[in-house]
N, CA, C, O and the ligand as a Tripos MOL2 file, in Angstrom:
@<TRIPOS>MOLECULE
protein
  305   303    77     0     0
PROTEIN
NO_CHARGES

@<TRIPOS>ATOM
      1 N          65.5430  -88.4920   88.2870 N.3       1 MET1
      2 CA         66.5310  -87.4510   87.9130 C.3       1 MET1
      3 C          67.9400  -88.0440   88.1200 C.2       1 MET1
      4 O          68.2640  -88.4530   89.2350 O.2       1 MET1
      5 N          68.7750  -88.1000   87.0820 N.am      2 PRO2
      6 CA         70.1440  -88.6440   87.2580 C.3       2 PRO2
      7 C          70.9660  -87.8500   88.3260 C.2       2 PRO2
      8 O          70.7720  -86.6560   88.5570 O.2       2 PRO2
      9 N          71.8490  -88.5790   88.9220 N.am      3 PHE3
     10 CA         72.6800  -87.9280   89.8990 C.3       3 PHE3
     11 C          74.0650  -87.6760   89.2180 C.2       3 PHE3
     12 O          74.6530  -88.5440   88.5720 O.2       3 PHE3
     13 N          74.5260  -86.4240   89.4210 N.am      4 ASP4
     14 CA         75.8780  -86.1460   88.9510 C.3       4 ASP4
     15 C          76.6510  -85.5250   90.0970 C.2       4 ASP4
     16 O          76.2430  -84.5310   90.6990 O.2       4 ASP4
     17 N          77.8010  -86.1630   90.3790 N.am      5 ALA5
     18 CA         78.6250  -85.6620   91.5160 C.3       5 ALA5
     19 C          79.0990  -84.2810   91.2900 C.2       5 ALA5
     20 O          79.4350  -83.9720   90.1460 O.2       5 ALA5
     21 N          79.1630  -83.4450   92.2110 N.am      6 PRO6
     22 CA         79.6030  -82.0830   92.0530 C.3       6 PRO6
     23 C          81.1060  -81.9030   92.0570 C.2       6 PRO6
     24 O          81.6360  -80.8060   91.8810 O.2       6 PRO6
     25 N          81.8130  -83.1020   92.2810 N.am      7 PHE7
     26 CA         83.2820  -83.0140   92.4270 C.3       7 PHE7
     27 C          83.9190  -84.0100   91.5310 C.2       7 PHE7
     28 O          84.5910  -84.9020   92.0480 O.2       7 PHE7
     29 N          83.7710  -83.9500   90.1440 N.am      8 PRO8
     30 CA         84.2640  -84.9420   89.2590 C.3       8 PRO8
     31 C          85.7660  -84.9650   89.3010 C.2       8 PRO8
     32 O          86.2860  -85.9990   88.8820 O.2       8 PRO8
     33 N          86.5290  -84.0390   89.7180 N.am      9 LEU9
     34 CA         88.0210  -84.0730   89.7160 C.3       9 LEU9
     35 C          88.5020  -85.0700   90.7500 C.2       9 LEU9
     36 O          89.6490  -85.5150   90.6960 O.2       9 LEU9
     37 N          87.6330  -85.4290   91.7030 N.am     10 LEU10
     38 CA         88.1430  -86.4730   92.7060 C.3      10 LEU10
     39 C          87.9700  -87.8740   92.2680 C.2      10 LEU10
     40 O          88.2950  -88.7880   93.0270 O.2      10 LEU10
     41 N          87.4750  -88.1070   91.0830 N.am     11 VAL11
     42 CA         87.2310  -89.4150   90.6020 C.3      11 VAL11
     43 C          88.3440  -89.8540   89.6630 C.2      11 VAL11
     44 O          88.6090  -89.1790   88.6680 O.2      11 VAL11
     45 N          88.9700  -90.9180   89.9450 N.am     12 HIS12
     46 CA         90.0930  -91.3930   89.1100 C.3      12 HIS12
     47 C          89.8780  -92.6980   88.4280 C.2      12 HIS12
     48 O          90.5780  -92.9450   87.4460 O.2      12 HIS12
     49 N          88.9660  -93.5920   88.8420 N.am     13 ALA13
     50 CA         88.8650  -94.9290   88.3480 C.3      13 ALA13
     51 C          87.3660  -95.3500   88.3370 C.2      13 ALA13
     52 O          87.0460  -96.4840   88.6930 O.2      13 ALA13
     53 N          86.4780  -94.4610   87.9390 N.am     14 GLU14
     54 CA         85.1260  -94.7960   88.1000 C.3      14 GLU14
     55 C          84.6170  -95.8490   87.0920 C.2      14 GLU14
     56 O          85.0050  -95.9220   85.9260 O.2      14 GLU14
     57 N          83.6770  -96.6800   87.6880 N.am     15 ARG15
     58 CA         83.1250  -97.7280   86.9420 C.3      15 ARG15
     59 C          81.6550  -97.9460   87.3890 C.2      15 ARG15
     60 O          81.2470  -97.3850   88.4060 O.2      15 ARG15
     61 N          80.8650  -98.7400   86.6600 N.am     16 PRO16
     62 CA         79.5130  -98.9850   87.2210 C.3      16 PRO16
     63 C          79.5660  -99.5790   88.6360 C.2      16 PRO16
     64 O          80.4000 -100.4280   88.9530 O.2      16 PRO16
     65 N          78.6400  -99.0950   89.4690 N.am     17 TRP17
     66 CA         78.6720  -99.5070   90.8820 C.3      17 TRP17
     67 C          78.5520 -100.9820   91.0660 C.2      17 TRP17
     68 O          79.0850 -101.5560   92.0150 O.2      17 TRP17
     69 N          77.8030 -101.6320   90.0930 N.am     18 MET18
     70 CA         77.6190 -103.1250   90.2530 C.3      18 MET18
     71 C          78.9700 -103.8370   90.0010 C.2      18 MET18
     72 O          79.0830 -105.0190   90.3290 O.2      18 MET18
     73 N          79.9650 -103.1910   89.4530 N.am     19 THR19
     74 CA         81.2600 -103.9940   89.1730 C.3      19 THR19
     75 C          82.3190 -103.6240   90.2200 C.2      19 THR19
     76 O          83.4840 -103.9950   90.0740 O.2      19 THR19
     77 N          81.8960 -102.8400   91.3560 N.am     20 ARG20
     78 CA         82.8910 -102.5450   92.3770 C.3      20 ARG20
     79 C          83.4180 -103.7610   92.9680 C.2      20 ARG20
     80 O          82.6720 -104.7320   93.0880 O.2      20 ARG20
     81 N          84.7120 -103.8120   93.3770 N.am     21 ARG21
     82 CA         85.2540 -104.9270   94.1220 C.3      21 ARG21
     83 C          85.5100 -104.4800   95.5920 C.2      21 ARG21
     84 O          85.5800 -103.2880   95.8900 O.2      21 ARG21
     85 N          85.6440 -105.4570   96.4700 N.am     22 PRO22
     86 CA         86.0140 -105.0360   97.8740 C.3      22 PRO22
     87 C          87.2420 -104.1130   97.8710 C.2      22 PRO22
     88 O          88.1880 -104.3290   97.1130 O.2      22 PRO22
     89 N          87.2130 -103.0340   98.7670 N.am     23 GLY23
     90 CA         88.3210 -102.1310   98.8190 C.3      23 GLY23
     91 C          88.2770 -101.0250   97.8730 C.2      23 GLY23
     92 O          89.2330 -100.2570   97.7700 O.2      23 GLY23
     93 N          87.1600 -100.8940   97.1380 N.am     24 GLU24
     94 CA         86.9890  -99.7390   96.2060 C.3      24 GLU24
     95 C          85.9220  -98.8390   96.6310 C.2      24 GLU24
     96 O          84.8730  -99.2560   97.1230 O.2      24 GLU24
     97 N          86.1970  -97.5550   96.4350 N.am     25 CYS25
     98 CA         85.2030  -96.4770   96.9090 C.3      25 CYS25
     99 C          83.8100  -96.6520   96.3120 C.2      25 CYS25
    100 O          83.6050  -96.9530   95.1370 O.2      25 CYS25
    101 N          82.9040  -96.4440   97.2040 N.am     26 ALA26
    102 CA         81.4020  -96.5370   96.6980 C.3      26 ALA26
    103 C          80.8100  -95.2560   96.3700 C.2      26 ALA26
    104 O          79.6270  -95.1910   96.0370 O.2      26 ALA26
    105 N          81.6000  -94.1680   96.4450 N.am     27 PHE27
    106 CA         80.9890  -92.8040   96.2350 C.3      27 PHE27
    107 C          80.3430  -92.7820   94.8380 C.2      27 PHE27
    108 O          80.9940  -93.0600   93.8310 O.2      27 PHE27
    109 N          79.0250  -92.4370   94.8070 N.am     28 PRO28
    110 CA         78.3670  -92.3720   93.4660 C.3      28 PRO28
    111 C          78.7980  -91.1320   92.6250 C.2      28 PRO28
    112 O          78.8010  -90.0130   93.1380 O.2      28 PRO28
    113 N          79.1510  -91.3340   91.3640 N.am     29 THR29
    114 CA         79.6450  -90.3150   90.5800 C.3      29 THR29
    115 C          78.6610  -89.9100   89.4310 C.2      29 THR29
    116 O          78.7170  -88.7670   88.9770 O.2      29 THR29
    117 N          77.8160  -90.7690   88.9810 N.am     30 ARG30
    118 CA         76.8430  -90.4140   87.9770 C.3      30 ARG30
    119 C          75.9110  -91.5580   87.7580 C.2      30 ARG30
    120 O          76.1840  -92.6790   88.1860 O.2      30 ARG30
    121 N          74.7830  -91.2890   87.0810 N.am     31 GLY31
    122 CA         73.8170  -92.2730   86.7670 C.3      31 GLY31
    123 C          72.7160  -92.3990   87.7980 C.2      31 GLY31
    124 O          72.6450  -91.6220   88.7510 O.2      31 GLY31
    125 N          71.8770  -93.3650   87.6010 N.am     32 GLU32
    126 CA         70.7870  -93.5940   88.6010 C.3      32 GLU32
    127 C          70.3870  -95.0520   88.5300 C.2      32 GLU32
    128 O          70.6260  -95.7890   87.5730 O.2      32 GLU32
    129 N          69.7310  -95.4060   89.6800 N.am     33 SER33
    130 CA         69.3020  -96.7890   89.8630 C.3      33 SER33
    131 C          70.3950  -97.7880   89.6360 C.2      33 SER33
    132 O          71.5060  -97.6160   90.1390 O.2      33 SER33
    133 N          70.1040  -98.8570   88.8720 N.am     34 VAL34
    134 CA         71.1910  -99.8520   88.6060 C.3      34 VAL34
    135 C          72.2880  -99.3240   87.7160 C.2      34 VAL34
    136 O          73.3130  -99.9870   87.5640 O.2      34 VAL34
    137 N          72.1070  -98.0720   87.0760 N.am     35 GLY35
    138 CA         73.1190  -97.5370   86.2220 C.3      35 GLY35
    139 C          73.9630  -96.5940   86.9110 C.2      35 GLY35
    140 O          74.6630  -95.8580   86.2160 O.2      35 GLY35
    141 N          74.0130  -96.4910   88.2410 N.am     36 VAL36
    142 CA         74.8980  -95.7250   88.9510 C.3      36 VAL36
    143 C          76.3560  -96.1100   88.7980 C.2      36 VAL36
    144 O          76.6780  -97.2980   88.7950 O.2      36 VAL36
    145 N          77.2810  -95.0980   88.6660 N.am     37 TRP37
    146 CA         78.6780  -95.4060   88.6020 C.3      37 TRP37
    147 C          79.3220  -94.9470   89.9170 C.2      37 TRP37
    148 O          78.8010  -94.0380   90.5630 O.2      37 TRP37
    149 N          80.3610  -95.5120   90.2970 N.am     38 SER38
    150 CA         81.1030  -95.1720   91.5860 C.3      38 SER38
    151 C          82.5830  -94.7730   91.3480 C.2      38 SER38
    152 O          83.1950  -95.1180   90.3370 O.2      38 SER38
    153 N          83.0940  -94.0610   92.2960 N.am     39 CYS39
    154 CA         84.5010  -93.5990   92.2230 C.3      39 CYS39
    155 C          85.4400  -94.7860   91.9740 C.2      39 CYS39
    156 O          86.2740  -94.7640   91.0690 O.2      39 CYS39
    157 N          85.2750  -95.8300   92.8130 N.am     40 CYS40
    158 CA         86.1360  -97.0880   92.7190 C.3      40 CYS40
    159 C          87.6730  -96.9160   92.9560 C.2      40 CYS40
    160 O          88.4610  -97.8120   92.6550 O.2      40 CYS40
    161 N          88.0670  -95.7330   93.5060 N.am     41 SER41
    162 CA         89.3820  -95.6250   93.9260 C.3      41 SER41
    163 C          89.7240  -96.5160   95.1200 C.2      41 SER41
    164 O          88.8270  -96.8490   95.8950 O.2      41 SER41
    165 N          90.9070  -96.8890   95.2870 N.am     42 PRO42
    166 CA         91.2690  -97.8040   96.4430 C.3      42 PRO42
    167 C          90.9340  -97.1200   97.7320 C.2      42 PRO42
    168 O          91.2340  -95.9400   97.9200 O.2      42 PRO42
    169 N          90.2830  -97.8900   98.6670 N.am     43 CYS43
    170 CA         89.9300  -97.2950   99.9360 C.3      43 CYS43
    171 C          90.1250  -98.2620  101.1570 C.2      43 CYS43
    172 O          89.7080  -97.9770  102.2790 O.2      43 CYS43
    173 N          90.7830  -99.4160  100.8610 N.am     44 GLY44
    174 CA         91.0470 -100.3390  101.9080 C.3      44 GLY44
    175 C          89.7940 -100.8940  102.4750 C.2      44 GLY44
    176 O          88.9060 -101.3140  101.7320 O.2      44 GLY44
    177 N          89.6880 -100.9100  103.8210 N.am     45 SER45
    178 CA         88.4380 -101.4120  104.5000 C.3      45 SER45
    179 C          87.4500 -100.3250  104.6390 C.2      45 SER45
    180 O          86.3670 -100.6370  105.1350 O.2      45 SER45
    181 N          87.6370  -99.1180  104.2890 N.am     46 ALA46
    182 CA         86.6730  -98.0830  104.3720 C.3      46 ALA46
    183 C          85.6700  -98.0990  103.2460 C.2      46 ALA46
    184 O          85.9060  -98.7130  102.2050 O.2      46 ALA46
    185 N          84.5360  -97.4170  103.4480 N.am     47 THR47
    186 CA         83.5150  -97.3930  102.3580 C.3      47 THR47
    187 C          83.9060  -96.3680  101.2710 C.2      47 THR47
    188 O          83.5650  -96.5500  100.1020 O.2      47 THR47
    189 N          84.5870  -95.3400  101.6390 N.am     48 TYR48
    190 CA         84.9440  -94.2700  100.6330 C.3      48 TYR48
    191 C          86.4420  -93.9700  100.7120 C.2      48 TYR48
    192 O          87.0930  -94.1670  101.7390 O.2      48 TYR48
    193 N          86.9740  -93.4690   99.5400 N.am     49 CYS49
    194 CA         88.4560  -93.1100   99.5120 C.3      49 CYS49
    195 C          88.4610  -91.8480  100.4040 C.2      49 CYS49
    196 O          87.4270  -91.3240  100.8190 O.2      49 CYS49
    197 N          89.7060  -91.4050  100.6630 N.am     50 GLU50
    198 CA         89.8740  -90.2670  101.6630 C.3      50 GLU50
    199 C          89.1060  -89.0450  101.1970 C.2      50 GLU50
    200 O          88.3290  -88.4890  101.9730 O.2      50 GLU50
    201 N          89.3010  -88.5850   99.9060 N.am     51 PRO51
    202 CA         88.5790  -87.3180   99.6000 C.3      51 PRO51
    203 C          87.0640  -87.4450   99.7240 C.2      51 PRO51
    204 O          86.4210  -86.5190  100.2170 O.2      51 PRO51
    205 N          86.4990  -88.5030   99.3160 N.am     52 HIS52
    206 CA         85.0380  -88.7870   99.4390 C.3      52 HIS52
    207 C          84.6350  -88.9560  100.8210 C.2      52 HIS52
    208 O          83.5610  -88.4990  101.2130 O.2      52 HIS52
    209 N          85.5010  -89.6420  101.6540 N.am     53 SER53
    210 CA         85.1680  -89.6980  103.0650 C.3      53 SER53
    211 C          85.0850  -88.3450  103.7100 C.2      53 SER53
    212 O          84.2280  -88.1620  104.5750 O.2      53 SER53
    213 N          85.8910  -87.3970  103.3670 N.am     54 VAL54
    214 CA         85.8610  -86.0720  103.8700 C.3      54 VAL54
    215 C          84.5160  -85.4130  103.4440 C.2      54 VAL54
    216 O          83.8300  -84.7790  104.2460 O.2      54 VAL54
    217 N          84.1720  -85.6010  102.1220 N.am     55 LEU55
    218 CA         82.9010  -85.0130  101.6260 C.3      55 LEU55
    219 C          81.6930  -85.5940  102.3990 C.2      55 LEU55
    220 O          80.8020  -84.8390  102.7860 O.2      55 LEU55
    221 N          81.6500  -86.9360  102.6300 N.am     56 MET56
    222 CA         80.5310  -87.5420  103.2450 C.3      56 MET56
    223 C          80.5110  -87.1320  104.6850 C.2      56 MET56
    224 O          79.4050  -87.0200  105.2130 O.2      56 MET56
    225 N          81.5670  -86.8980  105.3760 N.am     57 ARG57
    226 CA         81.4950  -86.5020  106.7880 C.3      57 ARG57
    227 C          81.0100  -85.1050  106.9360 C.2      57 ARG57
    228 O          80.3120  -84.8100  107.9060 O.2      57 ARG57
    229 N          81.3520  -84.1810  105.9900 N.am     58 GLY58
    230 CA         80.9390  -82.8180  106.1440 C.3      58 GLY58
    231 C          81.9100  -82.1130  107.0910 C.2      58 GLY58
    232 O          82.8770  -82.7140  107.5590 O.2      58 GLY58
    233 N          81.6410  -80.8180  107.3740 N.am     59 PRO59
    234 CA         82.5670  -80.1370  108.2250 C.3      59 PRO59
    235 C          82.6360  -80.7550  109.6050 C.2      59 PRO59
    236 O          81.6440  -81.2700  110.1210 O.2      59 PRO59
    237 N          83.7690  -80.7010  110.1730 N.am     60 ARG60
    238 CA         84.0000  -81.1770  111.5720 C.3      60 ARG60
    239 C          83.4430  -80.3360  112.5670 C.2      60 ARG60
    240 O          83.6480  -79.1220  112.5300 O.2      60 ARG60
    241 N          82.6770  -80.9280  113.5590 N.am     61 ALA61
    242 CA         82.1360  -80.1090  114.6340 C.3      61 ALA61
    243 C          83.2240  -79.6090  115.5500 C.2      61 ALA61
    244 O          84.1800  -80.3360  115.8220 O.2      61 ALA61
    245 N          83.1120  -78.4220  116.0210 N.am     62 PRO62
    246 CA         84.0070  -77.9480  117.0380 C.3      62 PRO62
    247 C          83.9780  -78.6550  118.3500 C.2      62 PRO62
    248 O          82.9230  -79.1080  118.7950 O.2      62 PRO62
    249 N          85.1300  -78.7620  118.9890 N.am     63 SER63
    250 CA         85.1630  -79.4550  120.2870 C.3      63 SER63
    251 C          84.3980  -78.6410  121.3430 C.2      63 SER63
    252 O          84.2030  -77.4500  121.1050 O.2      63 SER63
    253 N          83.9840  -79.1370  122.3960 N.am     64 PRO64
    254 CA         83.2810  -78.4200  123.5080 C.3      64 PRO64
    255 C          84.2420  -77.2310  124.0290 C.2      64 PRO64
    256 O          83.7840  -76.1280  124.3280 O.2      64 PRO64
    257 N          85.5160  -77.5270  124.1050 N.am     65 ASP65
    258 CA         86.4270  -76.4810  124.6020 C.3      65 ASP65
    259 C          86.4540  -75.2680  123.6380 C.2      65 ASP65
    260 O          86.5020  -74.1140  124.0650 O.2      65 ASP65
    261 N          86.4200  -75.5870  122.2740 N.am     66 ALA66
    262 CA         86.4970  -74.5090  121.3060 C.3      66 ALA66
    263 C          85.2210  -73.6740  121.3670 C.2      66 ALA66
    264 O          85.2590  -72.4610  121.1580 O.2      66 ALA66
    265 N          84.0210  -74.3610  121.6690 N.am     67 VAL67
    266 CA         82.8120  -73.6190  121.7560 C.3      67 VAL67
    267 C          82.8220  -72.7990  122.9570 C.2      67 VAL67
    268 O          82.3640  -71.6590  122.8930 O.2      67 VAL67
    269 N          83.3070  -73.2660  124.0710 N.am     68 LEU68
    270 CA         83.4070  -72.4450  125.3120 C.3      68 LEU68
    271 C          84.2830  -71.2100  125.1870 C.2      68 LEU68
    272 O          83.9700  -70.1350  125.7000 O.2      68 LEU68
    273 N          85.4820  -71.4220  124.4270 N.am     69 ARG69
    274 CA         86.3260  -70.3400  124.1170 C.3      69 ARG69
    275 C          85.6510  -69.2270  123.2760 C.2      69 ARG69
    276 O          85.7580  -68.0270  123.5290 O.2      69 ARG69
    277 N          84.9780  -69.7300  122.2980 N.am     70 GLU70
    278 CA         84.1880  -68.7600  121.4090 C.3      70 GLU70
    279 C          83.1840  -68.0030  122.1740 C.2      70 GLU70
    280 O          83.0690  -66.7850  122.0410 O.2      70 GLU70
    281 N          82.4200  -68.7330  123.0120 N.am     71 LEU71
    282 CA         81.3450  -68.0240  123.8090 C.3      71 LEU71
    283 C          81.9650  -67.0610  124.7360 C.2      71 LEU71
    284 O          81.4320  -65.9630  124.8980 O.2      71 LEU71
    285 N          83.0930  -67.3930  125.3830 N.am     72 SER72
    286 CA         83.7760  -66.4940  126.2930 C.3      72 SER72
    287 C          84.2360  -65.2470  125.5490 C.2      72 SER72
    288 O          84.1470  -64.1300  126.0570 O.2      72 SER72
    289 N          84.7330  -65.4690  124.3230 N.am     73 ARG73
    290 CA         85.2240  -64.3450  123.5210 C.3      73 ARG73
    291 C          84.0200  -63.4100  123.2250 C.2      73 ARG73
    292 O          84.1360  -62.1920  123.3570 O.2      73 ARG73
    293 N          82.9020  -63.9720  122.8360 N.am     74 ILE74
    294 CA         81.7070  -63.1860  122.4410 C.3      74 ILE74
    295 C          81.1200  -62.4600  123.6280 C.2      74 ILE74
    296 O          80.7220  -61.3010  123.5160 O.2      74 ILE74
    297 N          81.0610  -63.1360  124.7780 N.am     75 ILE75
    298 CA         80.3790  -62.5860  125.9510 C.3      75 ILE75
    299 C          81.3210  -61.6260  126.6580 C.2      75 ILE75
    300 O          80.8940  -60.6510  127.2760 O.2      75 ILE75
    301 N          82.6770  -61.9380  126.5510 N.am     76 GLY76
    302 CA         83.6540  -61.0410  127.1360 C.3      76 GLY76
    303 C          84.0790  -61.3260  128.5780 C.2      76 GLY76
    304 O          84.9050  -60.6010  129.1330 O.2      76 GLY76
    305 ZN         86.1140  -92.0720   96.1010 Zn       77 ZN77
@<TRIPOS>BOND
     1     1     2 1
     2     2     3 1
     3     3     4 2
     4     3     5 am
     5     5     6 1
     6     6     7 1
     7     7     8 2
     8     7     9 am
     9     9    10 1
    10    10    11 1
    11    11    12 2
    12    11    13 am
    13    13    14 1
    14    14    15 1
    15    15    16 2
    16    15    17 am
    17    17    18 1
    18    18    19 1
    19    19    20 2
    20    19    21 am
    21    21    22 1
    22    22    23 1
    23    23    24 2
    24    23    25 am
    25    25    26 1
    26    26    27 1
    27    27    28 2
    28    27    29 am
    29    29    30 1
    30    30    31 1
    31    31    32 2
    32    31    33 am
    33    33    34 1
    34    34    35 1
    35    35    36 2
    36    35    37 am
    37    37    38 1
    38    38    39 1
    39    39    40 2
    40    39    41 am
    41    41    42 1
    42    42    43 1
    43    43    44 2
    44    43    45 am
    45    45    46 1
    46    46    47 1
    47    47    48 2
    48    47    49 am
    49    49    50 1
    50    50    51 1
    51    51    52 2
    52    51    53 am
    53    53    54 1
    54    54    55 1
    55    55    56 2
    56    55    57 am
    57    57    58 1
    58    58    59 1
    59    59    60 2
    60    59    61 am
    61    61    62 1
    62    62    63 1
    63    63    64 2
    64    63    65 am
    65    65    66 1
    66    66    67 1
    67    67    68 2
    68    67    69 am
    69    69    70 1
    70    70    71 1
    71    71    72 2
    72    71    73 am
    73    73    74 1
    74    74    75 1
    75    75    76 2
    76    75    77 am
    77    77    78 1
    78    78    79 1
    79    79    80 2
    80    79    81 am
    81    81    82 1
    82    82    83 1
    83    83    84 2
    84    83    85 am
    85    85    86 1
    86    86    87 1
    87    87    88 2
    88    87    89 am
    89    89    90 1
    90    90    91 1
    91    91    92 2
    92    91    93 am
    93    93    94 1
    94    94    95 1
    95    95    96 2
    96    95    97 am
    97    97    98 1
    98    98    99 1
    99    99   100 2
   100    99   101 am
   101   101   102 1
   102   102   103 1
   103   103   104 2
   104   103   105 am
   105   105   106 1
   106   106   107 1
   107   107   108 2
   108   107   109 am
   109   109   110 1
   110   110   111 1
   111   111   112 2
   112   111   113 am
   113   113   114 1
   114   114   115 1
   115   115   116 2
   116   115   117 am
   117   117   118 1
   118   118   119 1
   119   119   120 2
   120   119   121 am
   121   121   122 1
   122   122   123 1
   123   123   124 2
   124   123   125 am
   125   125   126 1
   126   126   127 1
   127   127   128 2
   128   127   129 am
   129   129   130 1
   130   130   131 1
   131   131   132 2
   132   131   133 am
   133   133   134 1
   134   134   135 1
   135   135   136 2
   136   135   137 am
   137   137   138 1
   138   138   139 1
   139   139   140 2
   140   139   141 am
   141   141   142 1
   142   142   143 1
   143   143   144 2
   144   143   145 am
   145   145   146 1
   146   146   147 1
   147   147   148 2
   148   147   149 am
   149   149   150 1
   150   150   151 1
   151   151   152 2
   152   151   153 am
   153   153   154 1
   154   154   155 1
   155   155   156 2
   156   155   157 am
   157   157   158 1
   158   158   159 1
   159   159   160 2
   160   159   161 am
   161   161   162 1
   162   162   163 1
   163   163   164 2
   164   163   165 am
   165   165   166 1
   166   166   167 1
   167   167   168 2
   168   167   169 am
   169   169   170 1
   170   170   171 1
   171   171   172 2
   172   171   173 am
   173   173   174 1
   174   174   175 1
   175   175   176 2
   176   175   177 am
   177   177   178 1
   178   178   179 1
   179   179   180 2
   180   179   181 am
   181   181   182 1
   182   182   183 1
   183   183   184 2
   184   183   185 am
   185   185   186 1
   186   186   187 1
   187   187   188 2
   188   187   189 am
   189   189   190 1
   190   190   191 1
   191   191   192 2
   192   191   193 am
   193   193   194 1
   194   194   195 1
   195   195   196 2
   196   195   197 am
   197   197   198 1
   198   198   199 1
   199   199   200 2
   200   199   201 am
   201   201   202 1
   202   202   203 1
   203   203   204 2
   204   203   205 am
   205   205   206 1
   206   206   207 1
   207   207   208 2
   208   207   209 am
   209   209   210 1
   210   210   211 1
   211   211   212 2
   212   211   213 am
   213   213   214 1
   214   214   215 1
   215   215   216 2
   216   215   217 am
   217   217   218 1
   218   218   219 1
   219   219   220 2
   220   219   221 am
   221   221   222 1
   222   222   223 1
   223   223   224 2
   224   223   225 am
   225   225   226 1
   226   226   227 1
   227   227   228 2
   228   227   229 am
   229   229   230 1
   230   230   231 1
   231   231   232 2
   232   231   233 am
   233   233   234 1
   234   234   235 1
   235   235   236 2
   236   235   237 am
   237   237   238 1
   238   238   239 1
   239   239   240 2
   240   239   241 am
   241   241   242 1
   242   242   243 1
   243   243   244 2
   244   243   245 am
   245   245   246 1
   246   246   247 1
   247   247   248 2
   248   247   249 am
   249   249   250 1
   250   250   251 1
   251   251   252 2
   252   251   253 am
   253   253   254 1
   254   254   255 1
   255   255   256 2
   256   255   257 am
   257   257   258 1
   258   258   259 1
   259   259   260 2
   260   259   261 am
   261   261   262 1
   262   262   263 1
   263   263   264 2
   264   263   265 am
   265   265   266 1
   266   266   267 1
   267   267   268 2
   268   267   269 am
   269   269   270 1
   270   270   271 1
   271   271   272 2
   272   271   273 am
   273   273   274 1
   274   274   275 1
   275   275   276 2
   276   275   277 am
   277   277   278 1
   278   278   279 1
   279   279   280 2
   280   279   281 am
   281   281   282 1
   282   282   283 1
   283   283   284 2
   284   283   285 am
   285   285   286 1
   286   286   287 1
   287   287   288 2
   288   287   289 am
   289   289   290 1
   290   290   291 1
   291   291   292 2
   292   291   293 am
   293   293   294 1
   294   294   295 1
   295   295   296 2
   296   295   297 am
   297   297   298 1
   298   298   299 1
   299   299   300 2
   300   299   301 am
   301   301   302 1
   302   302   303 1
   303   303   304 2
@<TRIPOS>SUBSTRUCTURE
     1 MET1         2 RESIDUE 1 A MET
     2 PRO2         6 RESIDUE 1 A PRO
     3 PHE3        10 RESIDUE 1 A PHE
     4 ASP4        14 RESIDUE 1 A ASP
     5 ALA5        18 RESIDUE 1 A ALA
     6 PRO6        22 RESIDUE 1 A PRO
     7 PHE7        26 RESIDUE 1 A PHE
     8 PRO8        30 RESIDUE 1 A PRO
     9 LEU9        34 RESIDUE 1 A LEU
    10 LEU10       38 RESIDUE 1 A LEU
    11 VAL11       42 RESIDUE 1 A VAL
    12 HIS12       46 RESIDUE 1 A HIS
    13 ALA13       50 RESIDUE 1 A ALA
    14 GLU14       54 RESIDUE 1 A GLU
    15 ARG15       58 RESIDUE 1 A ARG
    16 PRO16       62 RESIDUE 1 A PRO
    17 TRP17       66 RESIDUE 1 A TRP
    18 MET18       70 RESIDUE 1 A MET
    19 THR19       74 RESIDUE 1 A THR
    20 ARG20       78 RESIDUE 1 A ARG
    21 ARG21       82 RESIDUE 1 A ARG
    22 PRO22       86 RESIDUE 1 A PRO
    23 GLY23       90 RESIDUE 1 A GLY
    24 GLU24       94 RESIDUE 1 A GLU
    25 CYS25       98 RESIDUE 1 A CYS
    26 ALA26      102 RESIDUE 1 A ALA
    27 PHE27      106 RESIDUE 1 A PHE
    28 PRO28      110 RESIDUE 1 A PRO
    29 THR29      114 RESIDUE 1 A THR
    30 ARG30      118 RESIDUE 1 A ARG
    31 GLY31      122 RESIDUE 1 A GLY
    32 GLU32      126 RESIDUE 1 A GLU
    33 SER33      130 RESIDUE 1 A SER
    34 VAL34      134 RESIDUE 1 A VAL
    35 GLY35      138 RESIDUE 1 A GLY
    36 VAL36      142 RESIDUE 1 A VAL
    37 TRP37      146 RESIDUE 1 A TRP
    38 SER38      150 RESIDUE 1 A SER
    39 CYS39      154 RESIDUE 1 A CYS
    40 CYS40      158 RESIDUE 1 A CYS
    41 SER41      162 RESIDUE 1 A SER
    42 PRO42      166 RESIDUE 1 A PRO
    43 CYS43      170 RESIDUE 1 A CYS
    44 GLY44      174 RESIDUE 1 A GLY
    45 SER45      178 RESIDUE 1 A SER
    46 ALA46      182 RESIDUE 1 A ALA
    47 THR47      186 RESIDUE 1 A THR
    48 TYR48      190 RESIDUE 1 A TYR
    49 CYS49      194 RESIDUE 1 A CYS
    50 GLU50      198 RESIDUE 1 A GLU
    51 PRO51      202 RESIDUE 1 A PRO
    52 HIS52      206 RESIDUE 1 A HIS
    53 SER53      210 RESIDUE 1 A SER
    54 VAL54      214 RESIDUE 1 A VAL
    55 LEU55      218 RESIDUE 1 A LEU
    56 MET56      222 RESIDUE 1 A MET
    57 ARG57      226 RESIDUE 1 A ARG
    58 GLY58      230 RESIDUE 1 A GLY
    59 PRO59      234 RESIDUE 1 A PRO
    60 ARG60      238 RESIDUE 1 A ARG
    61 ALA61      242 RESIDUE 1 A ALA
    62 PRO62      246 RESIDUE 1 A PRO
    63 SER63      250 RESIDUE 1 A SER
    64 PRO64      254 RESIDUE 1 A PRO
    65 ASP65      258 RESIDUE 1 A ASP
    66 ALA66      262 RESIDUE 1 A ALA
    67 VAL67      266 RESIDUE 1 A VAL
    68 LEU68      270 RESIDUE 1 A LEU
    69 ARG69      274 RESIDUE 1 A ARG
    70 GLU70      278 RESIDUE 1 A GLU
    71 LEU71      282 RESIDUE 1 A LEU
    72 SER72      286 RESIDUE 1 A SER
    73 ARG73      290 RESIDUE 1 A ARG
    74 ILE74      294 RESIDUE 1 A ILE
    75 ILE75      298 RESIDUE 1 A ILE
    76 GLY76      302 RESIDUE 1 A GLY
    77 ZN77       305 GROUP 0 **** ****
């Protein structure tokens, strides 16, 4: 089944994954197997550009202090 990224607006310079150069985002945007395309936006030494890095990390976990504050608020 081909992969299609749900966030095409974040892609600015996509190219076939096999043609990526060092410093270009590896986030897959479409295609499958050897036909996968990547974002290829500049990302320095990171694997993904900043918007795709955020997507790959997912939501940030709350700090232990924030969890304790929320529990205190719920328990009273
Ligand atoms: Zn990217």
